N, C-alpha and C positions, 0 to 999 in steps of 0.2 A: 716806542714804535716800530715795528719789525718791517723790513723793507727787502724784496728781491730786486736789488739793483741791476739793472740793465743797461748803463750806458756804457760799461767796460770795453765791449767789443768794436767802438766806434773811435777808441781812443789809440789805436795803433795803426799806422798808414806810412807806407815807404811813398816817397814823392814820385818814384818812375813807375809805381803800380798803376797810378790812374792818369798819369801823364797823358798817355795816346787819348784819353776821352775827353781831354781840354778843348774847348772852342774858344777861339780868339775874338774879342769884342772890337769895337771901334776904337782908333785913335782917339785919345783925349788931349784937347787943348785946355790946360789947366790955367791958362791966362785969359781966358774969354768966359763970359757969364754962362754962355751957352755950353762952353765944354764943362764946366763944374756942373750943370743943370745935368748933363748925360752922365758924368761921373757918378752922381749921387743917384740917378735912376739905376744904372748899373748895377749899383751896390744893392739897391732895394730888391732888384730882379734877382740877384744871385742869394740875397737872404731869404727872398721866397720860395725859391728852389730849395734852399738849404732846408728851412724849416718844415718845408711841406713834405720833403723826403724824409727827413729825421722823425717827423711826427707819425707818417704812414709806418715806417719801419718800428718804431716802439710800439704802436698801438697793435699791430698785428703779433709782434712778437710777444706781447703780454698776453694776448687772446690765446696763444699757443699754451700758455702755462694756465690761464683761467678757465678754458673750456674743459679740458679733461679734470682740473680741479672740482669744478661742478659738476661733471660728469659723476664722479667718485665721491659726490656728497661731500666735500671737502669746502669749509668755510673760507671765503676769499673775503677779508675785511676791507680791502682797499684797491681800488684799479686807478692808477694816475699816470696821465701823460705829462712829463716833465715832473720836477720835484717841487714837494709843496711844503720847503723848510719855513717853519712859523707861520705861514698863511698861504691859503691857496687863492688863484684867479677865480676860479669855479669849481662848485662841489655840489653834488646832490646824493642823498643814500637811497637808495633802492633796495628793498628787502635787507639782507644782512650785509651788502656791500656798499661803501662810499666812492662814488665815481667824481673824477675832478681832474683839472688841470692846475699844476703847480706854475710859478713863476720862474724857475730855474730850468731853460731850456737844456739841459745836458743828459737828459735821459728819460726813464719813467720806472714805475715798478707794479708788481702786486704784492700785497701784503697778505700773505697766506698764514691761516691761523696755524699753531703748532709747529712753527718751522724755524729751525736756526739758522739766522742770516746775518748780513752785514750790521744792522743795527745793534746786534748783541743785546736784543731786548729778551732776556731770559725770565722775566716776571711771570709770562704766561705759562712757563714750563714749571713752574713750581707745583703748580696742583697736579691732581690725578688726569692723567690722558683722558680726552673726550672722544666720542666716536666721530665728531665732525672735523677733528684737528688732523693735521698733515701727518704728524708722528705716529697716528693710530693706524693708519692705512698700510696695507700690504706693501711690500718692498716695490713688488712689480707695478702697482698703482704709482707709487711716488716717484718712481723712474720714468714713467710715462710723464707724469705732470711735469718733471724737470727737463725732460727732452722735448716737450711740446714747443717752446720757444724757437730753438734752433730748427726743429723739423719745420715750422711755418715758413722761417727765413729762407731755408733752403728751397720749398714749395714756392714761395713769392718769387724768387729769382728765376726759376724755371718758368713760370707760369708768364712773367714778364719778357723773357728771352722768346717764348712762344709768340706772345703777342706781337712784338716788336717784327719778329719775321712774317706774321700774316700781314701786318699793317704796312710795314714799310719794304718788305721783301729784302733782297740781299744786292748790294753792289759793290763790285770789287774789280780790282785787274789781276789778272794771271801773272804769276811771278815769273813763268817762262817767256811772256811777252816783254819783259822789261830787258830786252836785249842788249842795250847800250850801257847797262848797268846802273848802279845806284849813286846817289850825290852822298859823300860822306863829308861833313862839316865838322863833326864832333870829335875833339882831340882824341877823347878816350879810345874811339873807334880805330882812329889813324894808328894810335899807338900799339895797338895788336897786329897790325899791318894789313887792315882792310882800307882800300882805296877807292877814290870815286872812280868810276867806270867798272869797277867788280860786278859782275853778276854773281851774286849770291844765290846758291842753288840748295844748299842744305845745311842744317844747324843739327848738330850730335849726329850725324848719319842719315837725319830724317828730311825728306824734300819738302821744301815749302811750297804748297800751292798759291797761296795768295798773297800778295805784297804785303798786305797790312798786317800780315802776321809777323813780318820779319822782326820788327823791333821787339816785340816781347818776347819771341823765342831767343834773340842774342842777348838779351838781358842776363839770363842765367845760363848761358851755354858753356860748353867746355872746349868745343871744337867747332869752327865754321868753314864749309867749303865755298869756294868761289871760282869762278872760270876768269882768267885774265890772259889775254893774248892768246886764247883757243887753248889754253893749259888749265888743268882743273888744280888748284893748290888748297889743303886744308890746313888752317891756322888756329894754333892753341889760343884760348881765352883764358887768361888769369883769373884766380879765385877771387882777387879784390876788384874785379872789374866793376860791380856795382858802385864801389866806392868812388873808382875814377870817374864813372859817369856823373856821379853828384858833384866831384871837384869840377868837371867842367862847366856845368851849370847851362847847359844847352837841353833842348826839347829832344826832339826825335833823333834818333841815332843813325839812321839813314831815311833819306828822302827821294822822292822821283827826281831825276833831272829834267828841268824844265827850262824854257827859253828865259831870256833875260827882259823881263816886262817892266817898265816903270810903274809904279804903285802911285807915288806922288813926290812931291818935291820938298825937301828940306827947307824952310824959310832961310834966306840969307845966302843960299847956296849960288856959287858962279854959274852953275847951269840951271838955274831957276826959268830962264828964258829959252835953254836951248831944248830941254826935252819936256815932253807931256804927257799927263798919265796914259797909260796904255800903250805907249811907244814900244816897239819890239826892236830890241838892238839886233842887227845882222850883221855888221861887220865894224871890226876897231882895229884901227892901222892896217887897214889891207888885209887883215885876217879874219876869216869868216866864224861867226860865234854862232854856234848851235844850242849851247847851253849856258845857262848862268854861271855854272860852277868854273867853265873855262875864262870868263871875263874876268870873274872875282879873283882867279888866280894870277891872271896877268897883271890888273891894274896896279900893284905895288911898285911895279918895273916902271911905271910912267909918271909916277908922283910928281906934281907940279908942272907937267907937261899939258899942251893941247893937243888932242888928238882928233883925226879925221874919223867920223864914224857914219854908217848908213843905219838908219831905221826904218821900220815899217809902221806908218801912221795913216790911219783911215785907208787902208789896202792901198797905200802909195810909198814906195820907196823914195826916202829923201837924203840928202846928205847934210850933216851937222858937224860943227866943230866942239868938242866938250872938253872942257878943264878937269883934267885929275887933280885933285888938291894934293897937299904936302902929306896927307895920310893915304895915299893911294886910294882915294874913293872919288864917286862922283858927287857925293853929297844929297843923295835920293833914296828914297825907299823903293825896293824891288820886290816883288812878287815871289815869296818862298813857298807857296801852294798856290794852285790854282782850282777851281770848281770842275768836278770831273766832266761837264759838258764840253768845257773849254779845253781839256786835256784831249777829248776825242776829237774836237773840231780841228785844233791845231795838228792834227795826224800823228800825235805823239803815242798814244796809247788808247787801246780798245777797251771800253769800259762795259762790263758784264753786269747787266740789271735782270735779276731773275725775280719772280713773283711767284707766291706760294698759296694754295688755299688754306683754310685755317687745319684741315687735317693733315696736309703735307708739312705744315709749320710745326706740328706736335714733335715728331722726331730731330728735326733741325733744330729746334730751340733748345730741347732737352740737350742735344749733343753740344751746343755752344754753351749751355749752362754747366754741363760738366767740364768742359774744356776749361771755362774760367774758373771752377772750382778747384781743380787740380792745378792750375797756373797759380793761384793764389796759396794753394798748400806749399807749391815750391817755394814762393816768395817769402811766405812766413818762416819756412825753414833756412832761407839765406839771412834773414833778420837775426834769428838767433844763433847764426854762426859768426863769431867775431871776425874771423879772418876773410870775411867777404867784405865788411864794412858796410853792410846794408843797414845796420842799426843807426848810423848816423843820419839816414834819411827818413826816420820814425817821426811821424807827425801826428798832431791831436786836431781838436775841431777846427782850427785854423785851415789846416791843410786840407779837410774835406772842404771846407767853406769855399776854398779857392779852385778846387775842381770843378765848380759848376760854372757855366757859361755865363758871360755879361748879357747877353740876349736870350729871350726866352726860347727854349726848343724842346719840344715834348721828346725828341727823339734822344736827345742828350739826356733830358730829366729821367728818362725810364731806364737808359743804357747805366748811368751812373747810379740808381737807385738799385737795381738789380745785384750791381756789384758790391754796393755796399750792404745788402742784403746777405750776400756770400760771406762777406767780411764779417759781418755780424754774428751769422751762425758758425763760422769757423772760430771766431776770437772766443765766443761763449762756450766753446767745447773743449777749450784749454784746461787741462787737469790741475786749476788753480782752485782753493777751495771756496773763495769768494764769488766763483762763476759757476754756471750750470754745469759746466765739465767737471768741477770739484765734487759737488753733490752726485754726480754719476757715477764718478769713481767710488765714492764710499757705499752709495747704493749696490754696485755691481759686488763690491766686497761683501756686503751683506747677503745677497743673493747667492753667491758662490760658497760663503764659508758657512752660511746660516747663523751667523753672529752679528750682530748690531752694534756699531761704534757707540760708546757712551755719550750722553749729552756733554759730559765734560770735554771729553776728547774734542767732538763737534764744534763746542764753542772755541777751545784754542786754536783748531786748526781754521775756523773760520776768520779768527783774529789774525792768525798768519797770512791769510789769503787777502784780506782786506788791507792790509799794509803793504803788501805787495802790487795790489792794484793801485794803491796811492801813489806809490813809488813808480809805476809805468805810467800813470796818468801826469805826474809832474813830469817826468823825463819826455814823455811824447809833447806836450803842452810847451813844456821848457824849450823843446828844440825848435817848436813853432816861433818863440819869442827871441830865442838866439838867431834864427834867420832873418825875423823881421828887423831886429837890431843891426846886425852886420851886414845883410844883404846876401847872405851866403845861402 
């Protein structure tokens, strides 16, 4: 049974690539029935988004092969969502093609007659070539058939970005407005010399216009320019910076500086009756506190002490005496990010909201799609450069699953799906024989040289490519398992 397998492009992922797209769900109390119920509901929501996104990408990718094959009168024997090893969940034959849904949700395929693929089913190639077989078609037609899948992936991503722009508009903070600098909690960033309070103005010599662009740009940067104490300083970023980031096991590299606002109390904390949710700490031991990072830096010096504080509660300033535990903490959860409206109401940052017509959204969506495509290309290059250590963050299906939020968000869903579509397209263009890119390389050689590689050569190349893909699949998903077991 020949199969043109298309799961491969989704099996490589660096965890910091999609991390900025992640959304945090509710805190789960595992010790209560309600908490367990919420936990399972969140799993169902994540799984639903994961399967819906995966199914959409697979079906459209395969249509990219299917449609030109049909246009060139090439027989397509099977069109499957998911893999039908041994049996199918659903199947129906219409004309010469069997359409179905398999039971193994790791991808999908189209089986094109007369094509050497991963199944190594060469029995059909023993006979004389038939006019309706892939191998009988001109090289340029075979090239279009093979490129159809990745072309659809890229088009889909651009269409989604256009739709997101038209429907949601654009919300952002101008980087130049972050005049009091950024909050740096990640030790990897501290190790290269970037400090809380630094105003990051350029990455690799290019000015940064939007604050939300900073994390992605810094990841693979060579130099970062900051303003500190009214002086411009350029800091070098080491080549193994991605590896340092993953070892730090923290999320964003830089964050907005925000006030210390209580999110909720930790049960059993000595301060459970001192603070209340939404309290904003204004003063600590007689020192004014403008940002949370100021307090967090000071707390360890007061471990085990009771300190006089001022908090803003219900628009009133009140005095409280707070206990700093032996670990130098209050024993509570504080807000690490605030909704955009709150940031503006507190007078911290101006939130820019732009709305676009559909026509206006087209160039903006295309530009955003192109930026994501080139960005992923740079990230993929880092993965294949051992000195960066980025390969250690490669993940498989579990990593992709965990990117989806625990609450249903169409904005998050479409943003992640668009990026995964780019990933799938780029990965399938890699010049590995078992991928579309491998077939394309051989077809380009045939077009340029006028000589078609022998079926025997293609069989051997396909076998090598197949084992390469299995190795990558095992490595990527093995990384997921290792991280799950070790917590790293």
